[in-house]
N, C-alpha and C positions, 0 to 999 in steps of 0.2 A: 353748219360747215362740220365735219368732224375733226377731231382733235389728232393733230401728227407727231408721230414720234420725234420728227426733226423739230427743233425750234427756229423761230425765225431768223434769218440768215442776218448778221450784223450788215452795217452801211460798210461798203468797202469802196465808197469814191474816194481816191488819192488827195492828199491835200500836199501842196507844194509848199515848202519852206525854204527860203534863201539864207544863208548861213555865209559868215566868213571866217576863214581860219588862218591862224599863222602859218609862215611860210614852211616852217619845220615839219608842222602837220601835215600839210599839204604834200610835202616831200615823202612823209612815212605813207600816205593813203596812196601815193602814186606808186611808191614801190611796193604797196600790198597788192595793188592792181595787178602789177608785172607778175607778184607772184601768184597770182592768181591764176593768170593767162599761162604760166609756166607749168602749173599743178594740174589743171584741168583742159588746157589747149583750147580754152574759150576767151575772147575778150570780153572783159566788161568793165564800163567807164567806173571812175571814183564816185560819182552821182549815181550808178546803178548798184554800188556794192554798198553804200553807206547806210541805207534803210535796213539791209540785213545785217549788218555790222551793230548797228542800234538795237535793233531786237535781239539778236543774240546777247548782246551786253546787258538788257534789261531781264532776259529771261533767266540769266545766270547770277543775278544779284537777289540772294536768299533775303536779305533784309528789306529791300524794296519788295519783294514778292510777299513776304510777312506783313507789310505796312497796308498793303491794298486789301480793300474789301473784297470778300469772295462772290464770285457771280453766278 
């Protein structure tokens, strides 16, 4: 089989995680979902937004990025 330039695509199977949040955080997340709707004209639930919010947070944490092994 020939070598391809594209590496093997990593596992993209979603994993469900259930969390409990305090009422004030839930209120903030709901307000963020409202702001998202007002900004983009599209409704997205809190559950839909959280994975992207977490990914954005992790991507922006330079100390965390430096501590991770290079892939």
